[in-house]
PyMOL Python script that loads the backbone (N, CA, C, O; Angstrom):
from pymol import cmd

cmd.read_pdbstr("""\
ATOM      1  N   MET A   1       0.845  -1.178   0.000  1.00  0.00           N
ATOM      2  CA  MET A   1       0.000   0.000   0.000  1.00  0.00           C
ATOM      3  C   MET A   1       0.892   1.244   0.000  1.00  0.00           C
ATOM      4  O   MET A   1       1.763   1.379   0.859  1.00  0.00           O
ATOM      5  N   ARG A   2       0.689   2.118  -0.922  1.00  0.00           N
ATOM      6  CA  ARG A   2       1.496   3.341  -1.037  1.00  0.00           C
ATOM      7  C   ARG A   2       0.805   4.475  -0.312  1.00  0.00           C
ATOM      8  O   ARG A   2      -0.422   4.577  -0.301  1.00  0.00           O
ATOM      9  N   GLN A   3       1.616   5.322   0.293  1.00  0.00           N
ATOM     10  CA  GLN A   3       1.079   6.483   1.004  1.00  0.00           C
ATOM     11  C   GLN A   3       0.727   7.579   0.001  1.00  0.00           C
ATOM     12  O   GLN A   3       1.315   7.680  -1.076  1.00  0.00           O
ATOM     13  N   HIS A   4      -0.228   8.373   0.382  1.00  0.00           N
ATOM     14  CA  HIS A   4      -0.630   9.493  -0.457  1.00  0.00           C
ATOM     15  C   HIS A   4       0.473  10.552  -0.427  1.00  0.00           C
ATOM     16  O   HIS A   4       1.020  10.820   0.644  1.00  0.00           O
ATOM     17  N   PRO A   5       0.820  11.165  -1.565  1.00  0.00           N
ATOM     18  CA  PRO A   5       1.917  12.127  -1.608  1.00  0.00           C
ATOM     19  C   PRO A   5       1.665  13.387  -0.766  1.00  0.00           C
ATOM     20  O   PRO A   5       2.607  14.111  -0.441  1.00  0.00           O
ATOM     21  N   VAL A   6       0.417  13.647  -0.419  1.00  0.00           N
ATOM     22  CA  VAL A   6       0.116  14.823   0.406  1.00  0.00           C
ATOM     23  C   VAL A   6       0.733  14.659   1.796  1.00  0.00           C
ATOM     24  O   VAL A   6       1.205  15.634   2.381  1.00  0.00           O
ATOM     25  N   TYR A   7       0.733  13.444   2.324  1.00  0.00           N
ATOM     26  CA  TYR A   7       1.334  13.208   3.638  1.00  0.00           C
ATOM     27  C   TYR A   7       2.842  13.431   3.603  1.00  0.00           C
ATOM     28  O   TYR A   7       3.410  13.985   4.545  1.00  0.00           O
ATOM     29  N   LEU A   8       3.483  13.009   2.537  1.00  0.00           N
ATOM     30  CA  LEU A   8       4.912  13.244   2.373  1.00  0.00           C
ATOM     31  C   LEU A   8       5.203  14.740   2.301  1.00  0.00           C
ATOM     32  O   LEU A   8       6.124  15.228   2.955  1.00  0.00           O
ATOM     33  N   LEU A   9       4.430  15.457   1.520  1.00  0.00           N
ATOM     34  CA  LEU A   9       4.603  16.904   1.397  1.00  0.00           C
ATOM     35  C   LEU A   9       4.378  17.595   2.739  1.00  0.00           C
ATOM     36  O   LEU A   9       5.130  18.496   3.109  1.00  0.00           O
ATOM     37  N   PHE A  10       3.344  17.173   3.467  1.00  0.00           N
ATOM     38  CA  PHE A  10       3.063  17.750   4.777  1.00  0.00           C
ATOM     39  C   PHE A  10       4.219  17.500   5.746  1.00  0.00           C
ATOM     40  O   PHE A  10       4.623  18.403   6.479  1.00  0.00           O
ATOM     41  N   GLY A  11       4.742  16.295   5.751  1.00  0.00           N
ATOM     42  CA  GLY A  11       5.856  15.964   6.638  1.00  0.00           C
ATOM     43  C   GLY A  11       7.113  16.754   6.307  1.00  0.00           C
ATOM     44  O   GLY A  11       7.803  17.234   7.205  1.00  0.00           O
ATOM     45  N   VAL A  12       7.410  16.889   5.021  1.00  0.00           N
ATOM     46  CA  VAL A  12       8.589  17.645   4.613  1.00  0.00           C
ATOM     47  C   VAL A  12       8.427  19.114   4.973  1.00  0.00           C
ATOM     48  O   VAL A  12       9.376  19.731   5.456  1.00  0.00           O
ATOM     49  N   LEU A  13       7.256  19.686   4.754  1.00  0.00           N
ATOM     50  CA  LEU A  13       7.013  21.086   5.110  1.00  0.00           C
ATOM     51  C   LEU A  13       7.073  21.295   6.619  1.00  0.00           C
ATOM     52  O   LEU A  13       7.597  22.306   7.087  1.00  0.00           O
ATOM     53  N   LEU A  14       6.543  20.352   7.374  1.00  0.00           N
ATOM     54  CA  LEU A  14       6.584  20.453   8.830  1.00  0.00           C
ATOM     55  C   LEU A  14       8.021  20.411   9.349  1.00  0.00           C
ATOM     56  O   LEU A  14       8.401  21.221  10.194  1.00  0.00           O
ATOM     57  N   LEU A  15       8.809  19.477   8.848  1.00  0.00           N
ATOM     58  CA  LEU A  15      10.207  19.388   9.267  1.00  0.00           C
ATOM     59  C   LEU A  15      11.013  20.616   8.831  1.00  0.00           C
ATOM     60  O   LEU A  15      11.879  21.084   9.570  1.00  0.00           O
ATOM     61  N   ALA A  16      10.732  21.131   7.647  1.00  0.00           N
ATOM     62  CA  ALA A  16      11.429  22.331   7.184  1.00  0.00           C
ATOM     63  C   ALA A  16      11.072  23.539   8.042  1.00  0.00           C
ATOM     64  O   ALA A  16      11.939  24.348   8.372  1.00  0.00           O
ATOM     65  N   THR A  17       9.802  23.660   8.402  1.00  0.00           N
ATOM     66  CA  THR A  17       9.369  24.774   9.250  1.00  0.00           C
ATOM     67  C   THR A  17       9.989  24.682  10.630  1.00  0.00           C
ATOM     68  O   THR A  17      10.456  25.687  11.166  1.00  0.00           O
ATOM     69  N   LEU A  18      10.001  23.490  11.216  1.00  0.00           N
ATOM     70  CA  LEU A  18      10.614  23.320  12.532  1.00  0.00           C
ATOM     71  C   LEU A  18      12.124  23.552  12.488  1.00  0.00           C
ATOM     72  O   LEU A  18      12.688  24.138  13.412  1.00  0.00           O
ATOM     73  N   GLY A  19      12.765  23.107  11.440  1.00  0.00           N
ATOM     74  CA  GLY A  19      14.199  23.348  11.290  1.00  0.00           C
ATOM     75  C   GLY A  19      14.505  24.831  11.141  1.00  0.00           C
ATOM     76  O   GLY A  19      15.468  25.326  11.726  1.00  0.00           O
ATOM     77  N   PHE A  20      13.699  25.541  10.369  1.00  0.00           N
ATOM     78  CA  PHE A  20      13.887  26.978  10.194  1.00  0.00           C
ATOM     79  C   PHE A  20      13.661  27.715  11.506  1.00  0.00           C
ATOM     80  O   PHE A  20      14.412  28.631  11.839  1.00  0.00           O
ATOM     81  N   ALA A  21      12.632  27.323  12.253  1.00  0.00           N
ATOM     82  CA  ALA A  21      12.350  27.955  13.547  1.00  0.00           C
ATOM     83  C   ALA A  21      13.496  27.716  14.519  1.00  0.00           C
ATOM     84  O   ALA A  21      13.861  28.614  15.278  1.00  0.00           O
ATOM     85  N   GLU A  22      14.068  26.511  14.505  1.00  0.00           N
ATOM     86  CA  GLU A  22      15.209  26.221  15.371  1.00  0.00           C
ATOM     87  C   GLU A  22      16.423  27.046  14.968  1.00  0.00           C
ATOM     88  O   GLU A  22      17.143  27.560  15.824  1.00  0.00           O
ATOM     89  N   TRP A  23      16.647  27.170  13.677  1.00  0.00           N
ATOM     90  CA  TRP A  23      17.779  27.938  13.166  1.00  0.00           C
ATOM     91  C   TRP A  23      17.655  29.415  13.532  1.00  0.00           C
ATOM     92  O   TRP A  23      18.646  30.068  13.858  1.00  0.00           O
ATOM     93  N   ARG A  24      16.415  29.942  13.475  1.00  0.00           N
ATOM     94  CA  ARG A  24      16.184  31.349  13.808  1.00  0.00           C
ATOM     95  C   ARG A  24      16.128  31.594  15.313  1.00  0.00           C
ATOM     96  O   ARG A  24      16.245  32.736  15.758  1.00  0.00           O
ATOM     97  N   GLY A  25      15.948  30.530  16.102  1.00  0.00           N
ATOM     98  CA  GLY A  25      15.890  30.680  17.549  1.00  0.00           C
ATOM     99  C   GLY A  25      14.506  30.995  18.074  1.00  0.00           C
ATOM    100  O   GLY A  25      14.360  31.482  19.195  1.00  0.00           O
ATOM    101  N   TRP A  26      13.489  30.721  17.275  1.00  0.00           N
ATOM    102  CA  TRP A  26      12.119  30.975  17.712  1.00  0.00           C
ATOM    103  C   TRP A  26      11.704  29.926  18.732  1.00  0.00           C
ATOM    104  O   TRP A  26      12.163  28.785  18.686  1.00  0.00           O
ATOM    105  N   SER A  27      10.823  30.327  19.662  1.00  0.00           N
ATOM    106  CA  SER A  27      10.359  29.406  20.685  1.00  0.00           C
ATOM    107  C   SER A  27       8.944  29.790  21.099  1.00  0.00           C
ATOM    108  O   SER A  27       8.565  30.958  21.011  1.00  0.00           O
ATOM    109  N   PHE A  28       8.164  28.813  21.550  1.00  0.00           N
ATOM    110  CA  PHE A  28       6.822  29.089  22.042  1.00  0.00           C
ATOM    111  C   PHE A  28       6.851  29.658  23.457  1.00  0.00           C
ATOM    112  O   PHE A  28       5.916  30.338  23.879  1.00  0.00           O
ATOM    113  N   THR A  29       7.914  29.382  24.175  1.00  0.00           N
ATOM    114  CA  THR A  29       8.033  29.866  25.547  1.00  0.00           C
ATOM    115  C   THR A  29       9.215  30.812  25.654  1.00  0.00           C
ATOM    116  O   THR A  29      10.123  30.789  24.824  1.00  0.00           O
ATOM    117  N   ARG A  30       9.193  31.636  26.675  1.00  0.00           N
ATOM    118  CA  ARG A  30      10.306  32.533  26.909  1.00  0.00           C
ATOM    119  C   ARG A  30      11.445  31.768  27.565  1.00  0.00           C
ATOM    120  O   ARG A  30      11.201  30.859  28.359  1.00  0.00           O
ATOM    121  N   PRO A  31      12.672  32.119  27.248  1.00  0.00           N
ATOM    122  CA  PRO A  31      13.786  31.469  27.937  1.00  0.00           C
ATOM    123  C   PRO A  31      13.832  31.897  29.396  1.00  0.00           C
ATOM    124  O   PRO A  31      13.550  33.050  29.723  1.00  0.00           O
ATOM    125  N   THR A  32      14.183  30.973  30.259  1.00  0.00           N
ATOM    126  CA  THR A  32      14.247  31.301  31.679  1.00  0.00           C
ATOM    127  C   THR A  32      15.516  32.094  31.956  1.00  0.00           C
ATOM    128  O   THR A  32      16.604  31.727  31.512  1.00  0.00           O
ATOM    129  N   GLU A  33      15.362  33.160  32.678  1.00  0.00           N
ATOM    130  CA  GLU A  33      16.487  34.025  33.011  1.00  0.00           C
ATOM    131  C   GLU A  33      16.721  33.941  34.504  1.00  0.00           C
ATOM    132  O   GLU A  33      15.820  34.216  35.296  1.00  0.00           O
ATOM    133  N   VAL A  34      17.914  33.567  34.887  1.00  0.00           N
ATOM    134  CA  VAL A  34      18.250  33.392  36.289  1.00  0.00           C
ATOM    135  C   VAL A  34      18.970  34.639  36.775  1.00  0.00           C
ATOM    136  O   VAL A  34      19.945  35.082  36.169  1.00  0.00           O
ATOM    137  N   LYS A  35      18.482  35.198  37.872  1.00  0.00           N
ATOM    138  CA  LYS A  35      19.119  36.367  38.480  1.00  0.00           C
ATOM    139  C   LYS A  35      20.144  35.910  39.514  1.00  0.00           C
ATOM    140  O   LYS A  35      20.035  34.809  40.054  1.00  0.00           O
ATOM    141  N   ASN A  36      21.119  36.736  39.786  1.00  0.00           N
ATOM    142  CA  ASN A  36      22.138  36.488  40.805  1.00  0.00           C
ATOM    143  C   ASN A  36      22.899  35.188  40.572  1.00  0.00           C
ATOM    144  O   ASN A  36      23.042  34.379  41.488  1.00  0.00           O
ATOM    145  N   VAL A  37      23.378  34.987  39.371  1.00  0.00           N
ATOM    146  CA  VAL A  37      24.172  33.806  39.062  1.00  0.00           C
ATOM    147  C   VAL A  37      25.592  34.041  39.560  1.00  0.00           C
ATOM    148  O   VAL A  37      26.174  35.088  39.273  1.00  0.00           O
ATOM    149  N   PRO A  38      26.171  33.080  40.309  1.00  0.00           N
ATOM    150  CA  PRO A  38      27.548  33.274  40.764  1.00  0.00           C
ATOM    151  C   PRO A  38      28.508  33.343  39.582  1.00  0.00           C
ATOM    152  O   PRO A  38      28.326  32.659  38.575  1.00  0.00           O
ATOM    153  N   ARG A  39      29.535  34.183  39.721  1.00  0.00           N
ATOM    154  CA  ARG A  39      30.485  34.377  38.628  1.00  0.00           C
ATOM    155  C   ARG A  39      31.402  33.191  38.436  1.00  0.00           C
ATOM    156  O   ARG A  39      31.908  32.976  37.334  1.00  0.00           O
ATOM    157  N   SER A  40      31.625  32.427  39.469  1.00  0.00           N
ATOM    158  CA  SER A  40      32.516  31.279  39.331  1.00  0.00           C
ATOM    159  C   SER A  40      32.122  30.208  40.339  1.00  0.00           C
ATOM    160  O   SER A  40      31.217  30.402  41.150  1.00  0.00           O
ATOM    161  N   VAL A  41      32.798  29.106  40.277  1.00  0.00           N
ATOM    162  CA  VAL A  41      32.546  28.026  41.231  1.00  0.00           C
ATOM    163  C   VAL A  41      32.999  28.451  42.620  1.00  0.00           C
ATOM    164  O   VAL A  41      32.438  27.996  43.617  1.00  0.00           O
ATOM    165  N   ARG A  42      34.000  29.313  42.702  1.00  0.00           N
ATOM    166  CA  ARG A  42      34.467  29.795  44.005  1.00  0.00           C
ATOM    167  C   ARG A  42      33.374  30.566  44.745  1.00  0.00           C
ATOM    168  O   ARG A  42      33.303  30.515  45.973  1.00  0.00           O
ATOM    169  N   ASP A  43      32.533  31.270  44.013  1.00  0.00           N
ATOM    170  CA  ASP A  43      31.448  32.008  44.644  1.00  0.00           C
ATOM    171  C   ASP A  43      30.353  31.075  45.155  1.00  0.00           C
ATOM    172  O   ASP A  43      29.602  31.436  46.062  1.00  0.00           O
ATOM    173  N   ASN A  44      30.262  29.891  44.584  1.00  0.00           N
ATOM    174  CA  ASN A  44      29.241  28.927  44.977  1.00  0.00           C
ATOM    175  C   ASN A  44      29.864  27.535  44.919  1.00  0.00           C
ATOM    176  O   ASN A  44      29.632  26.808  43.953  1.00  0.00           O
ATOM    177  N   PRO A  45      30.648  27.142  45.921  1.00  0.00           N
ATOM    178  CA  PRO A  45      31.423  25.912  45.835  1.00  0.00           C
ATOM    179  C   PRO A  45      30.609  24.633  45.725  1.00  0.00           C
ATOM    180  O   PRO A  45      31.133  23.633  45.234  1.00  0.00           O
ATOM    181  N   GLY A  46      29.372  24.615  46.152  1.00  0.00           N
ATOM    182  CA  GLY A  46      28.581  23.387  46.079  1.00  0.00           C
ATOM    183  C   GLY A  46      27.899  23.194  44.744  1.00  0.00           C
ATOM    184  O   GLY A  46      27.230  22.181  44.543  1.00  0.00           O
ATOM    185  N   SER A  47      28.047  24.129  43.827  1.00  0.00           N
ATOM    186  CA  SER A  47      27.296  24.060  42.578  1.00  0.00           C
ATOM    187  C   SER A  47      27.804  23.008  41.613  1.00  0.00           C
ATOM    188  O   SER A  47      27.064  22.597  40.719  1.00  0.00           O
ATOM    189  N   TYR A  48      29.050  22.554  41.764  1.00  0.00           N
ATOM    190  CA  TYR A  48      29.594  21.593  40.806  1.00  0.00           C
ATOM    191  C   TYR A  48      29.128  20.178  41.089  1.00  0.00           C
ATOM    192  O   TYR A  48      29.277  19.302  40.236  1.00  0.00           O
ATOM    193  N   ARG A  49      28.571  19.933  42.256  1.00  0.00           N
ATOM    194  CA  ARG A  49      28.137  18.576  42.601  1.00  0.00           C
ATOM    195  C   ARG A  49      26.878  18.214  41.830  1.00  0.00           C
ATOM    196  O   ARG A  49      26.003  19.063  41.659  1.00  0.00           O
ATOM    197  N   PRO A  50      26.764  16.989  41.367  1.00  0.00           N
ATOM    198  CA  PRO A  50      25.575  16.610  40.615  1.00  0.00           C
ATOM    199  C   PRO A  50      24.356  16.487  41.536  1.00  0.00           C
ATOM    200  O   PRO A  50      24.467  16.026  42.672  1.00  0.00           O
ATOM    201  N   ALA A  51      23.216  16.899  41.040  1.00  0.00           N
ATOM    202  CA  ALA A  51      21.971  16.808  41.801  1.00  0.00           C
ATOM    203  C   ALA A  51      21.159  15.596  41.365  1.00  0.00           C
ATOM    204  O   ALA A  51      19.947  15.556  41.578  1.00  0.00           O
ATOM    205  N   TYR A  52      21.801  14.623  40.768  1.00  0.00           N
ATOM    206  CA  TYR A  52      21.116  13.435  40.286  1.00  0.00           C
ATOM    207  C   TYR A  52      21.895  12.195  40.722  1.00  0.00           C
ATOM    208  O   TYR A  52      23.029  12.288  41.189  1.00  0.00           O
ATOM    209  N   LEU A  53      21.279  11.063  40.563  1.00  0.00           N
ATOM    210  CA  LEU A  53      21.932   9.809  40.944  1.00  0.00           C
ATOM    211  C   LEU A  53      22.978   9.443  39.899  1.00  0.00           C
ATOM    212  O   LEU A  53      22.762   9.632  38.702  1.00  0.00           O
ATOM    213  N   TYR A  54      24.088   8.930  40.347  1.00  0.00           N
ATOM    214  CA  TYR A  54      25.143   8.532  39.423  1.00  0.00           C
ATOM    215  C   TYR A  54      25.676   7.168  39.854  1.00  0.00           C
ATOM    216  O   TYR A  54      26.232   7.027  40.943  1.00  0.00           O
ATOM    217  N   TYR A  55      25.507   6.190  39.011  1.00  0.00           N
ATOM    218  CA  TYR A  55      25.922   4.832  39.339  1.00  0.00           C
ATOM    219  C   TYR A  55      27.195   4.420  38.600  1.00  0.00           C
ATOM    220  O   TYR A  55      27.662   3.295  38.778  1.00  0.00           O
ATOM    221  N   GLY A  56      27.765   5.298  37.780  1.00  0.00           N
ATOM    222  CA  GLY A  56      28.890   4.924  36.934  1.00  0.00           C
ATOM    223  C   GLY A  56      30.130   4.520  37.698  1.00  0.00           C
ATOM    224  O   GLY A  56      30.876   3.654  37.240  1.00  0.00           O
ATOM    225  N   SER A  57      30.374   5.124  38.853  1.00  0.00           N
ATOM    226  CA  SER A  57      31.600   4.816  39.580  1.00  0.00           C
ATOM    227  C   SER A  57      31.422   3.661  40.558  1.00  0.00           C
ATOM    228  O   SER A  57      32.385   3.270  41.218  1.00  0.00           O
ATOM    229  N   GLY A  58      30.234   3.112  40.668  1.00  0.00           N
ATOM    230  CA  GLY A  58      29.986   2.030  41.604  1.00  0.00           C
ATOM    231  C   GLY A  58      29.530   2.538  42.955  1.00  0.00           C
ATOM    232  O   GLY A  58      29.131   1.755  43.817  1.00  0.00           O
ATOM    233  N   ARG A  59      29.586   3.847  43.142  1.00  0.00           N
ATOM    234  CA  ARG A  59      29.140   4.441  44.401  1.00  0.00           C
ATOM    235  C   ARG A  59      27.799   5.124  44.189  1.00  0.00           C
ATOM    236  O   ARG A  59      27.457   5.514  43.073  1.00  0.00           O
ATOM    237  N   TYR A  60      27.061   5.261  45.245  1.00  0.00           N
ATOM    238  CA  TYR A  60      25.768   5.936  45.204  1.00  0.00           C
ATOM    239  C   TYR A  60      25.978   7.379  45.635  1.00  0.00           C
ATOM    240  O   TYR A  60      26.309   7.642  46.791  1.00  0.00           O
ATOM    241  N   LEU A  61      25.789   8.310  44.717  1.00  0.00           N
ATOM    242  CA  LEU A  61      25.934   9.725  45.027  1.00  0.00           C
ATOM    243  C   LEU A  61      24.573  10.397  44.889  1.00  0.00           C
ATOM    244  O   LEU A  61      23.810  10.091  43.973  1.00  0.00           O
ATOM    245  N   ARG A  62      24.282  11.292  45.785  1.00  0.00           N
ATOM    246  CA  ARG A  62      23.000  11.986  45.709  1.00  0.00           C
ATOM    247  C   ARG A  62      23.215  13.478  45.953  1.00  0.00           C
ATOM    248  O   ARG A  62      23.113  13.942  47.089  1.00  0.00           O
ATOM    249  N   GLY A  63      23.503  14.206  44.924  1.00  0.00           N
ATOM    250  CA  GLY A  63      23.531  15.660  44.955  1.00  0.00           C
ATOM    251  C   GLY A  63      24.365  16.261  46.064  1.00  0.00           C
ATOM    252  O   GLY A  63      25.439  15.766  46.406  1.00  0.00           O
ATOM    253  N   LYS A  64      23.849  17.327  46.607  1.00  0.00           N
ATOM    254  CA  LYS A  64      24.584  18.091  47.612  1.00  0.00           C
ATOM    255  C   LYS A  64      24.411  17.484  48.985  1.00  0.00           C
ATOM    256  O   LYS A  64      24.960  17.996  49.960  1.00  0.00           O
TER     257      LYS A  64
END
""", "prot")
cmd.dss("prot")
cmd.show_as("cartoon", "prot")
cmd.util.cbc("prot")
cmd.orient("prot")
């Protein structure tokens, strides 16, 4: 069973539109802006620690 060419055209146009929007930087939502960001890790020494579980080293780590 062959697909109707309109679906192919719709899919190509949809992907092209989404690609163009990504290239231009368009978004449906506003980017989140964080105030008072520390300038370096020295200003906020605990920020480098992961806030998620990490099993790669064989140890159980849980954030800060």
